[in-house]
A tleap script that builds the chain and sets N, CA, C and O, in Angstrom:
source leaprc.protein.ff14SB
mol = sequence {
  NMET LEU GLY GLU TRP TRP ASP GLU ASP LEU
  VAL LEU ASP GLY THR SER ASP SER GLU ILE
  ILE PRO GLU LEU HIE SER GLN ILE VAL LEU
  THR LYS PRO ASP GLU ILE VAL GLU LYS SER
  THR TYR SER ALA PHE HIE ASN THR ARG LEU
  GLN GLU LYS LEU GLU LYS ILE GLY VAL LYS
  GLU VAL ILE VAL VAL GLY VAL MET THR ASN
  LEU CYS CYS GLU THR THR ALA ARG ASP ALA
  PHE VAL ARG GLY TYR ARG VAL PHE PHE SER
  THR ASP ALA THR ALA THR VAL ASN LYS GLU
  LEU HIE GLU ALA THR LEU MET ASN LEU ALA
  TYR GLY PHE ALA TYR LEU VAL ASP CYS ASP
  GLU LEU GLN ARG GLY LEU PRO THR CGLN
}
set mol.1.N position { -7.671 129.791 36.145 }
set mol.1.CA position { -6.634 128.786 35.793 }
set mol.1.C position { -5.348 128.946 35.742 }
set mol.1.O position { -4.699 127.903 35.668 }
set mol.2.N position { -4.631 130.173 35.762 }
set mol.2.CA position { -3.206 130.057 35.702 }
set mol.2.C position { -2.771 130.079 37.273 }
set mol.2.O position { -1.591 129.823 37.515 }
set mol.3.N position { -3.599 130.352 38.291 }
set mol.3.CA position { -3.338 129.849 39.556 }
set mol.3.C position { -2.941 128.477 39.711 }
set mol.3.O position { -1.930 128.240 40.372 }
set mol.4.N position { -3.645 127.475 39.156 }
set mol.4.CA position { -3.277 126.239 39.305 }
set mol.4.C position { -1.834 125.872 38.829 }
set mol.4.O position { -1.098 124.975 39.242 }
set mol.5.N position { -1.645 126.717 37.941 }
set mol.5.CA position { -0.043 126.377 37.589 }
set mol.5.C position { 0.984 127.057 38.123 }
set mol.5.O position { 2.078 126.524 38.314 }
set mol.6.N position { 0.713 128.345 38.424 }
set mol.6.CA position { 1.794 129.298 38.871 }
set mol.6.C position { 1.785 129.513 40.369 }
set mol.6.O position { 2.847 129.773 40.935 }
set mol.7.N position { 0.640 129.419 41.052 }
set mol.7.CA position { 0.292 129.623 42.357 }
set mol.7.C position { 1.041 131.025 42.845 }
set mol.7.O position { 0.577 132.135 42.586 }
set mol.8.N position { 2.170 130.826 43.530 }
set mol.8.CA position { 2.982 131.988 44.255 }
set mol.8.C position { 3.729 132.743 43.054 }
set mol.8.O position { 4.239 133.838 43.292 }
set mol.9.N position { 3.811 132.170 41.727 }
set mol.9.CA position { 4.591 132.684 40.764 }
set mol.9.C position { 3.482 133.533 39.970 }
set mol.9.O position { 4.004 134.058 38.986 }
set mol.10.N position { 2.274 133.798 40.075 }
set mol.10.CA position { 1.324 134.371 39.264 }
set mol.10.C position { 1.667 135.845 39.625 }
set mol.10.O position { 1.736 136.266 40.780 }
set mol.11.N position { 1.890 136.634 38.411 }
set mol.11.CA position { 1.913 137.932 38.672 }
set mol.11.C position { 0.506 138.531 38.250 }
set mol.11.O position { -0.155 138.265 37.246 }
set mol.12.N position { 0.182 139.551 39.447 }
set mol.12.CA position { -0.759 140.069 39.757 }
set mol.12.C position { -0.958 141.520 39.431 }
set mol.12.O position { -0.120 142.266 39.938 }
set mol.13.N position { -1.850 142.060 38.723 }
set mol.13.CA position { -1.985 143.629 38.462 }
set mol.13.C position { -1.656 144.452 39.748 }
set mol.13.O position { -1.894 143.884 40.814 }
set mol.14.N position { -1.225 145.511 39.783 }
set mol.14.CA position { -1.003 146.344 40.735 }
set mol.14.C position { 0.183 146.105 41.631 }
set mol.14.O position { 0.413 146.857 42.578 }
set mol.15.N position { 1.137 144.795 41.271 }
set mol.15.CA position { 2.334 144.297 42.307 }
set mol.15.C position { 3.444 145.140 41.424 }
set mol.15.O position { 3.280 145.579 40.286 }
set mol.16.N position { 4.433 145.230 42.122 }
set mol.16.CA position { 5.834 145.224 41.391 }
set mol.16.C position { 6.223 144.540 40.237 }
set mol.16.O position { 6.849 145.098 39.335 }
set mol.17.N position { 5.879 143.324 40.208 }
set mol.17.CA position { 6.347 142.384 39.188 }
set mol.17.C position { 5.280 142.546 38.021 }
set mol.17.O position { 5.244 141.735 37.096 }
set mol.18.N position { 4.487 143.538 38.095 }
set mol.18.CA position { 3.347 143.790 37.022 }
set mol.18.C position { 3.772 144.866 36.268 }
set mol.18.O position { 3.315 145.093 35.148 }
set mol.19.N position { 4.760 145.660 36.895 }
set mol.19.CA position { 4.956 147.067 35.987 }
set mol.19.C position { 6.226 146.854 35.276 }
set mol.19.O position { 7.124 146.092 35.631 }
set mol.20.N position { 6.203 147.746 34.043 }
set mol.20.CA position { 7.325 147.718 33.299 }
set mol.20.C position { 8.427 148.181 33.671 }
set mol.20.O position { 8.328 149.315 34.139 }
set mol.21.N position { 9.583 147.702 33.647 }
set mol.21.CA position { 10.926 147.895 34.341 }
set mol.21.C position { 11.315 149.129 33.758 }
set mol.21.O position { 11.252 149.267 32.537 }
set mol.22.N position { 11.774 150.182 34.618 }
set mol.22.CA position { 12.366 151.445 34.409 }
set mol.22.C position { 12.991 151.428 33.037 }
set mol.22.O position { 12.568 152.160 32.143 }
set mol.23.N position { 14.013 150.580 32.865 }
set mol.23.CA position { 15.052 150.659 31.754 }
set mol.23.C position { 14.379 150.335 30.529 }
set mol.23.O position { 15.038 150.489 29.501 }
set mol.24.N position { 12.983 149.839 30.410 }
set mol.24.CA position { 12.411 149.555 29.413 }
set mol.24.C position { 11.323 150.522 29.080 }
set mol.24.O position { 10.995 150.806 27.928 }
set mol.25.N position { 10.739 151.051 30.264 }
set mol.25.CA position { 9.485 152.149 30.196 }
set mol.25.C position { 10.170 153.345 29.438 }
set mol.25.O position { 9.554 153.828 28.488 }
set mol.26.N position { 11.248 153.799 29.741 }
set mol.26.CA position { 11.961 154.782 28.978 }
set mol.26.C position { 12.093 154.695 27.543 }
set mol.26.O position { 12.321 155.685 26.848 }
set mol.27.N position { 11.958 153.559 27.101 }
set mol.27.CA position { 12.206 153.113 25.591 }
set mol.27.C position { 10.928 153.110 24.817 }
set mol.27.O position { 10.884 153.056 23.588 }
set mol.28.N position { 9.825 153.173 25.661 }
set mol.28.CA position { 8.633 152.919 24.984 }
set mol.28.C position { 7.788 154.284 24.740 }
set mol.28.O position { 7.478 155.097 25.611 }
set mol.29.N position { 7.511 154.343 23.462 }
set mol.29.CA position { 6.987 155.743 22.808 }
set mol.29.C position { 5.719 155.450 22.704 }
set mol.29.O position { 5.427 154.553 21.913 }
set mol.30.N position { 4.661 156.107 23.448 }
set mol.30.CA position { 3.382 155.827 23.376 }
set mol.30.C position { 2.696 157.235 22.955 }
set mol.30.O position { 2.983 158.353 23.382 }
set mol.31.N position { 1.805 156.909 22.092 }
set mol.31.CA position { 0.950 158.303 21.643 }
set mol.31.C position { -0.426 158.526 22.634 }
set mol.31.O position { -1.053 159.579 22.749 }
set mol.32.N position { -0.695 157.302 23.278 }
set mol.32.CA position { -1.825 157.471 23.766 }
set mol.32.C position { -1.515 156.576 25.028 }
set mol.32.O position { -0.823 155.568 24.881 }
set mol.33.N position { -2.067 156.962 26.393 }
set mol.33.CA position { -1.763 156.092 27.281 }
set mol.33.C position { -2.765 154.793 27.394 }
set mol.33.O position { -2.677 153.976 28.311 }
set mol.34.N position { -3.735 154.718 26.328 }
set mol.34.CA position { -4.428 153.377 26.553 }
set mol.34.C position { -3.805 152.357 25.555 }
set mol.34.O position { -4.322 151.260 25.343 }
set mol.35.N position { -2.593 152.813 24.921 }
set mol.35.CA position { -1.853 151.505 24.219 }
set mol.35.C position { -1.414 150.599 24.669 }
set mol.35.O position { -1.041 149.664 23.960 }
set mol.36.N position { -1.305 150.583 26.182 }
set mol.36.CA position { -1.030 149.391 26.610 }
set mol.36.C position { -2.127 148.546 26.990 }
set mol.36.O position { -3.128 148.995 27.549 }
set mol.37.N position { -1.952 147.227 26.676 }
set mol.37.CA position { -3.149 146.466 26.781 }
set mol.37.C position { -2.960 145.527 28.327 }
set mol.37.O position { -1.842 145.091 28.600 }
set mol.38.N position { -3.716 145.367 28.931 }
set mol.38.CA position { -3.571 144.536 30.057 }
set mol.38.C position { -4.273 143.219 29.988 }
set mol.38.O position { -5.411 143.135 29.526 }
set mol.39.N position { -3.670 142.282 30.401 }
set mol.39.CA position { -4.153 140.762 30.064 }
set mol.39.C position { -4.182 139.903 31.276 }
set mol.39.O position { -3.452 139.984 32.264 }
set mol.40.N position { -5.210 139.011 31.021 }
set mol.40.CA position { -5.483 138.128 32.495 }
set mol.40.C position { -4.904 136.812 32.020 }
set mol.40.O position { -4.547 136.103 32.961 }
set mol.41.N position { -4.754 136.402 31.076 }
set mol.41.CA position { -4.066 135.173 30.397 }
set mol.41.C position { -3.123 134.914 29.693 }
set mol.41.O position { -2.328 135.851 29.634 }
set mol.42.N position { -2.783 133.842 28.986 }
set mol.42.CA position { -1.510 133.984 28.076 }
set mol.42.C position { -1.492 134.737 26.795 }
set mol.42.O position { -0.452 135.228 26.357 }
set mol.43.N position { -2.860 134.846 26.077 }
set mol.43.CA position { -2.965 135.521 24.899 }
set mol.43.C position { -3.273 136.979 25.138 }
set mol.43.O position { -4.096 137.331 25.983 }
set mol.44.N position { -2.477 137.972 24.242 }
set mol.44.CA position { -2.751 139.310 24.401 }
set mol.44.C position { -4.178 139.779 23.963 }
set mol.44.O position { -4.673 140.821 24.392 }
set mol.45.N position { -4.849 138.890 23.023 }
set mol.45.CA position { -5.986 138.886 22.297 }
set mol.45.C position { -7.415 138.466 23.273 }
set mol.45.O position { -8.565 138.904 23.233 }
set mol.46.N position { -6.885 137.616 23.980 }
set mol.46.CA position { -8.212 136.996 24.999 }
set mol.46.C position { -8.768 138.081 26.067 }
set mol.46.O position { -8.128 138.516 27.024 }
set mol.47.N position { -9.950 138.388 25.744 }
set mol.47.CA position { -10.768 139.280 26.622 }
set mol.47.C position { -9.882 140.738 26.866 }
set mol.47.O position { -9.658 141.289 27.944 }
set mol.48.N position { -9.535 141.091 25.738 }
set mol.48.CA position { -8.903 142.419 25.562 }
set mol.48.C position { -9.661 143.189 24.421 }
set mol.48.O position { -10.576 142.693 23.763 }
set mol.49.N position { -9.126 144.570 24.254 }
set mol.49.CA position { -9.558 145.103 23.215 }
set mol.49.C position { -8.605 145.562 22.044 }
set mol.49.O position { -8.747 146.454 21.208 }
set mol.50.N position { -7.429 144.519 22.293 }
set mol.50.CA position { -6.295 144.612 21.249 }
set mol.50.C position { -6.838 144.317 19.970 }
set mol.50.O position { -6.536 145.194 19.161 }
set mol.51.N position { -7.388 143.590 19.590 }
set mol.51.CA position { -8.024 143.100 17.998 }
set mol.51.C position { -8.635 144.653 17.661 }
set mol.51.O position { -8.197 145.393 16.780 }
set mol.52.N position { -9.642 144.926 18.491 }
set mol.52.CA position { -10.282 146.301 18.090 }
set mol.52.C position { -9.080 147.263 17.791 }
set mol.52.O position { -8.816 147.608 16.640 }
set mol.53.N position { -8.482 147.612 18.707 }
set mol.53.CA position { -7.505 148.566 18.387 }
set mol.53.C position { -6.538 148.431 17.202 }
set mol.53.O position { -6.138 149.419 16.587 }
set mol.54.N position { -6.199 147.251 16.920 }
set mol.54.CA position { -5.162 146.911 15.617 }
set mol.54.C position { -6.035 147.448 14.651 }
set mol.54.O position { -5.735 148.430 13.972 }
set mol.55.N position { -7.328 146.719 14.542 }
set mol.55.CA position { -8.303 147.015 13.366 }
set mol.55.C position { -8.599 148.553 13.092 }
set mol.55.O position { -8.728 149.001 11.952 }
set mol.56.N position { -8.695 149.318 14.252 }
set mol.56.CA position { -8.909 150.637 14.126 }
set mol.56.C position { -7.865 151.297 13.376 }
set mol.56.O position { -8.242 152.189 12.616 }
set mol.57.N position { -6.643 151.043 13.433 }
set mol.57.CA position { -5.457 151.809 12.987 }
set mol.57.C position { -4.955 151.069 11.950 }
set mol.57.O position { -3.781 151.316 11.672 }
set mol.58.N position { -5.554 150.164 11.246 }
set mol.58.CA position { -5.259 149.458 10.048 }
set mol.58.C position { -4.038 148.313 10.284 }
set mol.58.O position { -3.165 148.188 9.426 }
set mol.59.N position { -4.039 147.678 11.222 }
set mol.59.CA position { -2.830 147.082 11.553 }
set mol.59.C position { -2.997 145.643 10.777 }
set mol.59.O position { -4.066 145.040 10.884 }
set mol.60.N position { -2.008 145.150 10.059 }
set mol.60.CA position { -2.352 143.754 9.305 }
set mol.60.C position { -0.948 142.933 9.916 }
set mol.60.O position { -0.985 141.745 9.597 }
set mol.61.N position { -0.013 143.217 10.530 }
set mol.61.CA position { 1.144 142.391 11.051 }
set mol.61.C position { 1.460 142.997 12.479 }
set mol.61.O position { 1.408 144.146 12.920 }
set mol.62.N position { 1.818 141.745 13.042 }
set mol.62.CA position { 2.147 142.077 14.576 }
set mol.62.C position { 3.585 141.510 14.656 }
set mol.62.O position { 4.018 140.690 13.846 }
set mol.63.N position { 4.179 141.930 15.532 }
set mol.63.CA position { 5.500 141.584 16.242 }
set mol.63.C position { 5.557 141.254 17.589 }
set mol.63.O position { 5.266 142.062 18.471 }
set mol.64.N position { 5.969 139.945 17.830 }
set mol.64.CA position { 5.909 139.486 19.021 }
set mol.64.C position { 6.913 139.332 19.742 }
set mol.64.O position { 7.744 138.583 19.229 }
set mol.65.N position { 7.302 139.908 21.154 }
set mol.65.CA position { 8.346 139.775 21.907 }
set mol.65.C position { 7.950 139.713 23.423 }
set mol.65.O position { 6.781 139.882 23.769 }
set mol.66.N position { 8.866 139.488 24.233 }
set mol.66.CA position { 8.375 139.134 25.586 }
set mol.66.C position { 8.834 137.911 25.867 }
set mol.66.O position { 9.579 137.146 25.254 }
set mol.67.N position { 7.960 137.808 27.467 }
set mol.67.CA position { 8.370 136.417 28.147 }
set mol.67.C position { 6.882 135.907 28.368 }
set mol.67.O position { 5.870 136.608 28.396 }
set mol.68.N position { 6.961 134.724 28.498 }
set mol.68.CA position { 7.656 133.664 28.311 }
set mol.68.C position { 7.478 133.080 27.000 }
set mol.68.O position { 6.327 133.059 26.565 }
set mol.69.N position { 8.352 132.631 26.338 }
set mol.69.CA position { 8.293 132.385 24.923 }
set mol.69.C position { 7.199 131.291 24.673 }
set mol.69.O position { 6.318 131.524 23.846 }
set mol.70.N position { 7.223 130.165 25.324 }
set mol.70.CA position { 6.510 128.864 25.287 }
set mol.70.C position { 5.002 129.185 25.823 }
set mol.70.O position { 4.126 128.330 25.695 }
set mol.71.N position { 4.766 130.288 26.351 }
set mol.71.CA position { 3.399 130.461 27.013 }
set mol.71.C position { 2.638 131.709 26.416 }
set mol.71.O position { 1.806 131.599 25.515 }
set mol.72.N position { 2.985 132.854 26.975 }
set mol.72.CA position { 2.326 133.996 26.537 }
set mol.72.C position { 2.696 134.573 25.292 }
set mol.72.O position { 1.859 135.134 24.584 }
set mol.73.N position { 3.889 134.472 24.979 }
set mol.73.CA position { 4.243 134.842 23.297 }
set mol.73.C position { 4.100 133.749 22.325 }
set mol.73.O position { 4.126 134.127 21.154 }
set mol.74.N position { 3.950 132.435 22.528 }
set mol.74.CA position { 3.431 131.689 21.690 }
set mol.74.C position { 2.165 131.817 21.574 }
set mol.74.O position { 1.746 132.015 20.434 }
set mol.75.N position { 1.279 131.752 22.590 }
set mol.75.CA position { -0.344 131.836 22.620 }
set mol.75.C position { -0.657 133.162 21.759 }
set mol.75.O position { -1.455 133.135 20.822 }
set mol.76.N position { -0.089 134.119 22.082 }
set mol.76.CA position { -0.382 135.234 21.368 }
set mol.76.C position { 0.124 135.248 19.901 }
set mol.76.O position { -0.475 135.951 19.087 }
set mol.77.N position { 0.873 134.731 19.638 }
set mol.77.CA position { 1.603 134.488 18.173 }
set mol.77.C position { 0.458 133.680 17.444 }
set mol.77.O position { 0.002 134.108 16.384 }
set mol.78.N position { -0.023 132.463 18.037 }
set mol.78.CA position { -0.801 131.616 17.194 }
set mol.78.C position { -2.361 132.289 17.157 }
set mol.78.O position { -3.137 132.205 16.205 }
set mol.79.N position { -2.591 132.925 18.345 }
set mol.79.CA position { -3.791 133.799 18.356 }
set mol.79.C position { -4.167 134.830 17.450 }
set mol.79.O position { -5.309 135.057 17.051 }
set mol.80.N position { -2.885 135.576 17.087 }
set mol.80.CA position { -2.630 136.626 16.046 }
set mol.80.C position { -2.842 135.854 14.629 }
set mol.80.O position { -3.371 136.370 13.644 }
set mol.81.N position { -2.424 134.760 14.688 }
set mol.81.CA position { -2.374 134.123 13.148 }
set mol.81.C position { -3.681 133.663 12.732 }
set mol.81.O position { -4.079 133.747 11.570 }
set mol.82.N position { -4.415 133.127 13.789 }
set mol.82.CA position { -5.884 132.672 13.483 }
set mol.82.C position { -6.826 133.871 13.103 }
set mol.82.O position { -7.785 133.812 12.334 }
set mol.83.N position { -6.364 134.988 13.801 }
set mol.83.CA position { -7.197 136.191 13.658 }
set mol.83.C position { -6.889 136.918 12.441 }
set mol.83.O position { -7.434 138.001 12.227 }
set mol.84.N position { -5.825 136.267 11.396 }
set mol.84.CA position { -5.803 136.809 10.145 }
set mol.84.C position { -4.471 137.763 10.099 }
set mol.84.O position { -4.206 138.345 9.047 }
set mol.85.N position { -3.541 137.934 11.384 }
set mol.85.CA position { -2.499 138.682 11.081 }
set mol.85.C position { -1.202 138.030 10.740 }
set mol.85.O position { -0.976 136.896 11.161 }
set mol.86.N position { -0.295 138.698 9.974 }
set mol.86.CA position { 0.972 138.231 9.744 }
set mol.86.C position { 1.849 138.465 10.905 }
set mol.86.O position { 1.891 139.541 11.501 }
set mol.87.N position { 2.609 137.336 11.236 }
set mol.87.CA position { 3.025 137.482 12.605 }
set mol.87.C position { 4.484 137.178 12.367 }
set mol.87.O position { 4.846 136.179 11.745 }
set mol.88.N position { 5.275 138.031 12.858 }
set mol.88.CA position { 6.959 138.009 13.095 }
set mol.88.C position { 7.053 137.862 14.725 }
set mol.88.O position { 6.520 138.557 15.590 }
set mol.89.N position { 7.898 136.741 14.850 }
set mol.89.CA position { 8.209 136.529 16.116 }
set mol.89.C position { 9.827 136.832 16.314 }
set mol.89.O position { 10.702 136.590 15.483 }
set mol.90.N position { 9.988 137.381 17.530 }
set mol.90.CA position { 11.518 137.924 17.723 }
set mol.90.C position { 12.082 136.362 18.242 }
set mol.90.O position { 11.337 135.638 18.902 }
set mol.91.N position { 13.249 136.006 17.927 }
set mol.91.CA position { 14.158 134.892 18.553 }
set mol.91.C position { 14.965 135.363 19.589 }
set mol.91.O position { 15.329 134.592 20.477 }
set mol.92.N position { 15.289 136.550 19.580 }
set mol.92.CA position { 16.179 137.242 20.561 }
set mol.92.C position { 15.557 138.228 21.533 }
set mol.92.O position { 16.151 138.876 22.394 }
set mol.93.N position { 14.389 138.232 21.279 }
set mol.93.CA position { 13.631 139.482 22.268 }
set mol.93.C position { 12.359 138.539 23.029 }
set mol.93.O position { 11.444 139.086 23.644 }
set mol.94.N position { 12.451 137.356 22.904 }
set mol.94.CA position { 11.514 136.565 23.653 }
set mol.94.C position { 12.563 135.695 24.437 }
set mol.94.O position { 13.670 135.403 23.985 }
set mol.95.N position { 11.911 135.182 26.102 }
set mol.95.CA position { 12.880 134.188 26.638 }
set mol.95.C position { 11.919 133.563 27.565 }
set mol.95.O position { 10.900 134.173 27.885 }
set mol.96.N position { 12.174 132.403 28.010 }
set mol.96.CA position { 11.667 131.496 28.657 }
set mol.96.C position { 12.751 130.823 29.683 }
set mol.96.O position { 13.939 131.146 29.682 }
set mol.97.N position { 12.233 129.928 30.482 }
set mol.97.CA position { 12.910 129.306 31.702 }
set mol.97.C position { 14.089 128.315 31.151 }
set mol.97.O position { 14.927 127.871 31.935 }
set mol.98.N position { 14.105 128.010 29.827 }
set mol.98.CA position { 15.302 126.795 29.500 }
set mol.98.C position { 15.218 127.089 27.830 }
set mol.98.O position { 14.220 127.393 27.176 }
set mol.99.N position { 16.589 126.896 27.381 }
set mol.99.CA position { 16.752 126.785 25.974 }
set mol.99.C position { 15.834 125.865 25.229 }
set mol.99.O position { 15.289 126.143 24.161 }
set mol.100.N position { 15.706 124.660 25.941 }
set mol.100.CA position { 14.812 123.819 25.203 }
set mol.100.C position { 13.282 123.902 24.719 }
set mol.100.O position { 12.830 123.359 23.711 }
set mol.101.N position { 12.589 124.676 25.622 }
set mol.101.CA position { 11.462 125.302 25.493 }
set mol.101.C position { 11.474 126.458 24.623 }
set mol.101.O position { 10.480 126.542 23.901 }
set mol.102.N position { 12.242 127.265 24.518 }
set mol.102.CA position { 12.481 128.535 24.026 }
set mol.102.C position { 12.725 128.018 22.294 }
set mol.102.O position { 12.138 128.521 21.336 }
set mol.103.N position { 13.687 126.960 22.231 }
set mol.103.CA position { 13.861 126.345 20.671 }
set mol.103.C position { 12.601 125.623 20.328 }
set mol.103.O position { 12.184 125.927 19.210 }
set mol.104.N position { 11.935 124.819 20.926 }
set mol.104.CA position { 10.937 124.195 20.784 }
set mol.104.C position { 9.744 125.178 20.119 }
set mol.104.O position { 9.283 125.062 18.983 }
set mol.105.N position { 9.424 126.030 20.981 }
set mol.105.CA position { 8.376 126.895 20.423 }
set mol.105.C position { 8.786 127.448 19.051 }
set mol.105.O position { 7.994 127.351 18.113 }
set mol.106.N position { 10.095 128.077 18.876 }
set mol.106.CA position { 10.641 128.586 17.629 }
set mol.106.C position { 10.376 127.428 16.562 }
set mol.106.O position { 10.094 127.760 15.410 }
set mol.107.N position { 10.440 126.386 16.830 }
set mol.107.CA position { 10.496 125.517 15.707 }
set mol.107.C position { 8.885 125.265 15.386 }
set mol.107.O position { 8.543 125.276 14.204 }
set mol.108.N position { 7.949 125.051 16.358 }
set mol.108.CA position { 6.628 125.072 16.246 }
set mol.108.C position { 6.124 126.001 15.325 }
set mol.108.O position { 5.504 125.709 14.302 }
set mol.109.N position { 6.456 127.337 15.785 }
set mol.109.CA position { 6.019 128.784 14.938 }
set mol.109.C position { 6.265 128.878 13.722 }
set mol.109.O position { 5.496 129.412 12.923 }
set mol.110.N position { 7.433 128.341 13.409 }
set mol.110.CA position { 8.009 128.589 12.176 }
set mol.110.C position { 7.492 127.696 11.199 }
set mol.110.O position { 7.625 128.013 10.017 }
set mol.111.N position { 6.827 126.451 11.547 }
set mol.111.CA position { 6.171 125.488 10.727 }
set mol.111.C position { 4.858 126.122 10.341 }
set mol.111.O position { 4.036 125.316 9.907 }
set mol.112.N position { 4.475 127.373 10.398 }
set mol.112.CA position { 3.142 127.522 9.851 }
set mol.112.C position { 2.487 128.573 10.657 }
set mol.112.O position { 1.318 128.784 10.333 }
set mol.113.N position { 2.968 129.302 11.655 }
set mol.113.CA position { 2.266 130.409 12.434 }
set mol.113.C position { 2.896 131.750 12.060 }
set mol.113.O position { 2.297 132.734 11.626 }
set mol.114.N position { 4.348 131.610 12.327 }
set mol.114.CA position { 4.995 133.020 12.346 }
set mol.114.C position { 6.232 132.787 11.515 }
set mol.114.O position { 6.684 131.693 11.176 }
set mol.115.N position { 6.887 134.438 11.137 }
set mol.115.CA position { 8.372 134.458 10.637 }
set mol.115.C position { 9.011 134.694 11.891 }
set mol.115.O position { 8.675 135.375 12.860 }
set mol.116.N position { 10.101 133.912 11.636 }
set mol.116.CA position { 11.256 133.922 12.994 }
set mol.116.C position { 12.153 135.373 12.343 }
set mol.116.O position { 12.598 135.462 11.199 }
set mol.117.N position { 12.240 136.316 13.320 }
set mol.117.CA position { 12.992 137.469 12.901 }
set mol.117.C position { 14.181 137.756 14.367 }
set mol.117.O position { 13.609 137.503 15.428 }
set mol.118.N position { 15.088 138.041 14.479 }
set mol.118.CA position { 15.991 138.642 15.515 }
set mol.118.C position { 15.852 140.159 15.683 }
set mol.118.O position { 15.286 140.643 14.703 }
set mol.119.N position { 16.112 140.860 16.406 }
set mol.119.CA position { 16.246 142.282 16.810 }
set mol.119.C position { 16.871 143.123 15.524 }
set mol.119.O position { 16.394 144.214 15.212 }
set mol.120.N position { 17.940 142.545 14.830 }
set mol.120.CA position { 18.442 143.276 13.861 }
set mol.120.C position { 17.660 143.329 12.706 }
set mol.120.O position { 17.528 144.364 12.053 }
set mol.121.N position { 17.101 142.197 12.402 }
set mol.121.CA position { 16.286 142.140 11.023 }
set mol.121.C position { 14.914 142.994 11.363 }
set mol.121.O position { 14.427 143.681 10.464 }
set mol.122.N position { 14.346 142.950 12.554 }
set mol.122.CA position { 13.271 143.952 12.832 }
set mol.122.C position { 13.699 145.589 12.904 }
set mol.122.O position { 12.921 146.484 12.573 }
set mol.123.N position { 14.837 145.781 13.311 }
set mol.123.CA position { 15.227 147.069 13.101 }
set mol.123.C position { 15.323 147.503 11.682 }
set mol.123.O position { 14.883 148.597 11.330 }
set mol.124.N position { 15.917 146.629 10.816 }
set mol.124.CA position { 15.904 147.167 9.435 }
set mol.124.C position { 14.793 146.992 8.847 }
set mol.124.O position { 14.656 147.725 7.868 }
set mol.125.N position { 13.744 146.143 9.113 }
set mol.125.CA position { 12.301 146.446 8.673 }
set mol.125.C position { 11.611 147.321 9.075 }
set mol.125.O position { 10.643 147.642 8.385 }
set mol.126.N position { 11.825 147.887 10.110 }
set mol.126.CA position { 10.929 149.057 10.626 }
set mol.126.C position { 11.042 150.446 9.993 }
set mol.126.O position { 12.135 150.847 9.594 }
set mol.127.N position { 9.957 151.170 9.895 }
set mol.127.CA position { 10.148 152.419 9.315 }
set mol.127.C position { 11.014 153.431 10.027 }
set mol.127.O position { 11.139 153.214 11.232 }
set mol.128.N position { 11.620 154.458 9.558 }
set mol.128.CA position { 12.246 155.183 10.440 }
set mol.128.C position { 11.440 156.391 10.886 }
set mol.128.O position { 10.675 156.786 10.006 }
set mol.129.N position { 11.408 157.117 12.076 }
set mol.129.CA position { 10.729 158.143 12.282 }
set mol.129.C position { 11.284 159.385 12.243 }
set mol.129.O position { 10.587 160.379 12.450 }
savepdb mol mol.pdb
quit
């Protein structure tokens, strides 16, 4: 179905567009290689083992960051909420094609799905290692 909307803009596995950009890759600390969840639609929960992995390690809260605010990020946040997770949604580590779509998503999520936070708030709230 994504191809009907995105045609040539669809990001396919194995292409350079699907890779984590080098500037971010060096910042990601993984304890195991299988912590990267590959998805084929907007939600990171749909047809992935994300929920199983989170339950296995006792996660009750999730932080949503990424692109596009109004598609993948919003769908993942809503999906996390209906699965019983407390959702924190980044206002400045999500982005989309224009300000109006970004702000509309933030308003909708804040009305009953997620706590809106910026990177500074996230940094203060995360445990130090």
